[in-house]
C-alpha positions as CSV (number, residue, x, y, z in Angstrom):
1,M,110.2,50.4,36.9
2,A,113.7,50.3,38.5
3,E,114.1,54.0,37.3
4,A,110.8,55.0,39.0
5,E,111.9,53.6,42.3
6,N,115.1,55.4,42.3
7,V,113.3,59.2,41.7
8,V,114.1,61.4,44.6
9,D,111.1,63.0,46.0
10,F,112.9,66.6,46.6
11,G,109.7,68.4,48.2
12,A,109.4,65.6,50.5
13,R,112.8,66.2,51.6
14,V,112.3,70.2,52.0
15,R,109.1,69.3,53.8
16,A,110.9,67.3,56.2
17,A,113.6,69.6,56.5
18,V,111.2,72.2,58.1
19,P,110.4,72.0,61.7
20,P,106.8,71.5,62.6
21,I,104.7,74.0,64.4
22,S,103.7,72.9,68.0
23,V,100.3,74.3,68.8
24,E,98.1,73.8,71.8
25,A,94.5,72.2,70.8
26,P,91.4,71.7,73.1
27,T,90.7,68.3,74.6
28,A,87.4,66.6,75.0
29,D,87.7,66.8,79.2
30,G,88.2,70.8,78.8
31,G,92.1,70.7,78.8
32,T,94.7,71.2,76.0
33,T,97.1,69.0,74.4
34,S,99.8,69.8,72.0
35,R,99.8,68.9,68.3
36,L,102.2,69.5,65.5
37,L,101.5,71.4,62.1
38,R,103.2,70.2,59.1
39,T,101.6,71.0,56.0
40,P,100.0,74.5,54.6
41,E,96.8,73.3,54.8
42,E,97.0,72.5,58.5
43,Y,98.6,76.0,59.0
44,L,95.6,77.5,57.1
45,G,93.2,75.7,59.3
46,H,94.9,76.6,62.6
47,V,95.1,80.4,61.6
48,R,91.2,80.0,60.8
49,Q,90.5,78.5,63.8
50,V,92.2,81.0,66.0
51,F,91.2,83.8,63.9
52,G,87.4,82.4,64.2
53,R,87.1,83.2,60.3
54,A,86.6,80.3,57.8
55,T,86.8,83.0,55.1
56,F,90.8,83.5,55.6
57,E,92.6,82.4,52.6
58,G,96.2,83.1,52.9
59,V,99.1,85.8,53.1
60,V,100.2,87.9,49.9
61,Q,103.6,89.5,50.2
62,Y,104.8,92.6,48.2
63,G,108.5,92.3,47.3
64,R,111.2,90.6,48.5
65,E,113.5,93.2,50.4
66,D,111.8,95.3,53.0
67,P,108.3,93.7,52.0
68,G,104.9,94.5,52.8
69,Y,102.1,92.3,53.8
70,A,98.3,91.6,53.6
71,L,96.0,89.0,54.6
72,R,93.3,87.6,52.2
73,F,89.7,87.0,53.0
74,S,87.1,85.7,50.8
75,D,84.6,87.8,52.2
76,V,86.5,91.0,52.8
77,G,89.2,91.0,50.2
78,L,92.8,91.9,51.0
79,V,93.5,93.6,54.5
80,R,97.0,95.3,54.5
81,V,98.7,94.8,58.0
82,G,102.2,96.4,57.0
83,P,105.9,95.4,56.9
84,S,105.7,92.6,59.7
85,L,103.6,89.7,60.0
86,G,104.7,89.5,63.7
87,D,103.1,92.9,65.0
88,L,100.1,91.5,66.8
89,R,99.0,95.2,67.8
90,T,99.3,96.2,64.1
91,I,97.7,93.4,62.7
92,T,94.6,93.7,65.4
93,A,94.2,97.4,64.3
94,A,94.4,96.6,60.6
95,L,91.8,93.6,60.8
96,A,89.4,95.6,63.4
97,A,89.3,98.6,60.9
98,A,88.0,95.9,58.3
99,G,85.3,94.5,60.6
100,I,87.3,91.7,61.8
101,D,88.1,91.5,66.0
102,L,90.7,89.1,67.0
103,P,90.0,87.1,70.3
104,F,92.9,87.6,73.1
105,L,95.8,86.0,72.1
106,T,98.6,84.8,74.6
107,P,102.4,85.4,73.3
108,K,102.6,81.7,72.8
109,R,99.7,81.4,70.8
110,W,100.5,84.1,68.8
111,H,104.1,82.8,68.2
112,A,102.3,79.9,66.4
113,V,100.1,82.0,64.3
114,F,103.0,84.1,63.2
115,Q,104.9,81.2,62.3
116,C,101.8,79.9,60.1
117,L,101.3,83.3,58.6
118,V,104.9,83.3,57.5
119,R,104.9,80.0,55.9
120,L,101.7,80.7,54.0
121,A,103.1,83.9,52.5
122,E,102.9,84.1,48.6
123,L,104.8,86.4,46.9
124,S,103.0,88.5,44.5
125,D,104.2,90.0,41.2
126,E,101.8,92.9,41.7
127,P,103.1,96.3,43.1
128,D,102.5,96.5,46.9
129,P,99.2,99.0,47.2
130,R,100.3,100.5,50.2
131,L,103.4,102.0,48.2
132,V,101.0,102.5,44.9
133,E,98.8,104.8,47.6
134,F,101.6,106.4,49.1
135,K,103.2,107.6,45.4
136,D,99.8,108.8,45.0
137,Y,100.0,111.1,47.8
138,L,103.5,112.3,46.8
139,A,102.4,113.0,43.5
140,E,99.6,115.4,45.0
141,Y,102.0,116.7,47.7
142,A,104.7,117.6,45.1
143,E,102.3,119.3,42.4
144,D,103.4,122.7,42.7
145,A,106.8,122.1,44.1
146,A,109.2,124.5,42.2
147,T,112.7,123.3,40.8
148,I,115.5,125.7,42.6
149,G,119.3,125.9,42.4
150,L,120.9,124.4,45.6
151,H,123.7,127.0,44.9
152,E,121.2,129.8,44.6
153,T,121.3,131.4,48.2
154,E,117.8,133.3,47.8
155,E,116.1,130.3,46.3
156,L,117.4,128.1,49.2
157,L,116.6,130.5,52.0
158,Y,112.8,130.7,50.6
159,V,112.5,127.0,50.7
160,L,114.0,126.9,54.0
161,G,111.5,129.3,55.1
162,V,113.0,133.0,54.6
163,T,110.3,134.8,52.8
164,P,112.3,136.4,49.6
165,M,111.9,140.3,50.9
166,S,114.6,142.7,50.6
167,D,115.5,142.4,54.6
168,Y,115.2,138.9,54.6
169,S,113.6,139.4,58.1
170,S,110.6,137.4,57.7
171,Y,110.2,133.8,58.3
172,G,107.5,131.2,56.8
173,E,107.1,127.6,57.4
174,R,110.1,125.8,56.9
175,G,110.8,122.7,54.8
176,K,109.1,123.5,51.6
177,T,109.3,120.6,49.1
178,F,111.0,121.1,45.8
179,W,112.9,119.6,42.9
180,D,116.5,120.1,41.8
181,A,118.0,120.0,38.2
182,D,118.6,116.5,38.1
183,G,115.0,115.6,39.1
184,R,115.5,114.7,42.8
185,L,112.5,115.4,44.9
186,Y,113.5,116.9,48.2
187,L,111.1,117.1,50.9
188,S,110.8,117.5,54.9
189,P,110.0,114.2,56.7
190,S,108.2,116.2,59.6
191,R,106.1,118.6,57.1
192,L,105.0,115.6,54.8
193,R,103.9,113.7,57.8
194,R,101.5,116.6,59.0
195,W,100.1,117.3,55.5
196,L,99.3,113.3,55.4
197,A,97.7,113.8,58.7
198,G,95.9,116.8,57.6
199,H,95.0,116.3,54.2
200,Q,94.6,112.6,53.6
201,G,93.8,111.2,57.0
202,E,97.0,109.2,57.5
203,R,98.5,109.3,60.8
204,L,102.0,107.7,60.4
205,T,104.6,107.4,62.8
206,P,108.0,108.7,61.9
207,K,109.3,105.0,61.7
208,E,106.4,104.2,59.4
209,L,107.0,107.3,57.2
210,R,110.8,106.6,57.1
211,R,110.1,102.7,55.8
212,L,108.0,104.0,52.9
213,L,110.5,106.3,51.8
214,D,113.5,104.1,52.3
215,R,111.2,101.9,49.6
216,L,111.2,104.8,47.2
217,G,115.1,105.2,47.6
218,F,114.9,108.4,49.4
219,T,118.3,109.3,51.2
220,A,120.0,112.2,52.9
221,P,120.7,114.6,49.9
222,P,123.8,114.1,47.9
223,G,126.9,115.7,49.3
224,R,125.3,116.7,52.5
225,N,125.8,115.3,56.2
226,A,124.1,111.8,57.1
227,Q,121.2,113.7,58.9
228,G,120.2,115.6,55.4
229,V,120.5,118.9,56.6
230,L,120.3,121.8,54.1
231,A,121.4,125.2,55.3
232,A,122.1,128.6,54.0
233,K,123.4,131.8,55.6
234,H,121.3,134.8,56.1
235,P,122.8,137.7,53.9
236,R,122.6,140.5,56.7
237,T,122.6,138.7,60.0
238,G,125.1,135.9,59.0
239,K,122.8,133.6,60.9
240,T,122.3,130.1,59.3
241,V,119.1,128.6,58.5
242,S,118.6,125.0,58.2
243,H,116.2,122.2,57.8
244,R,116.3,118.7,57.6
245,Y,115.4,117.1,54.3
246,L,115.5,113.4,52.1
247,A,116.1,113.6,48.6
248,S,114.6,111.1,46.1
249,P,116.7,109.1,43.5
250,P,117.4,111.5,40.3
251,G,114.6,111.4,37.7
252,F,112.0,110.3,40.2
253,D,108.5,110.4,39.0
254,P,105.7,109.5,41.8
255,N,103.3,109.1,39.0
256,E,105.3,105.8,37.5
């Protein structure tokens, strides 16, 4: 019996070390008062109250580094809300697209909700559905991409937009997607963004697109400058043709 009394409840210590969340609660006379949230049940109840949705069930976090998040509802399922739980505008838009309209939230009230969401987040072993969908898009986008040699001037000029004619005077669309011999996929972020908008209805900001590409390991092409510019000299005029690219890791397969 004495041994049981000496057992240390580490869970209680951890809970005590986490500061409570202070929120405003309505009073019977129409005013407000402050109360403290300390448990997951209280966090969940507060979010349900603010959202006006008793069907809110929790938060799913996909990945530890550069994570993605989804809010889970019993009636509409998972609603992807992007890489941040603190972006009220993005979350409001994502929920509205799922048929959930949030009430107006002051910055102070939203901050308390944000703190609750962070503490409710549960790490998932499943891959981020957003990243899986994006890889499917990349597989389709790169379906007809050729493999070229970066040291072959004529091939490089072609992907940079110079039509392979004898006089090299006619220019097509720059930034064609291609593979190198090591299985790296080279793509133009600006051209990919236009393709996503036109063919998939995905209107991503440059920052959103770069974040997705970063998660798949895309960087500036090896041996190039930090801006990822590929360039080749026009054989007749001597002018340099260039375009900005990002490259995947070697052996990249968007279907995996």
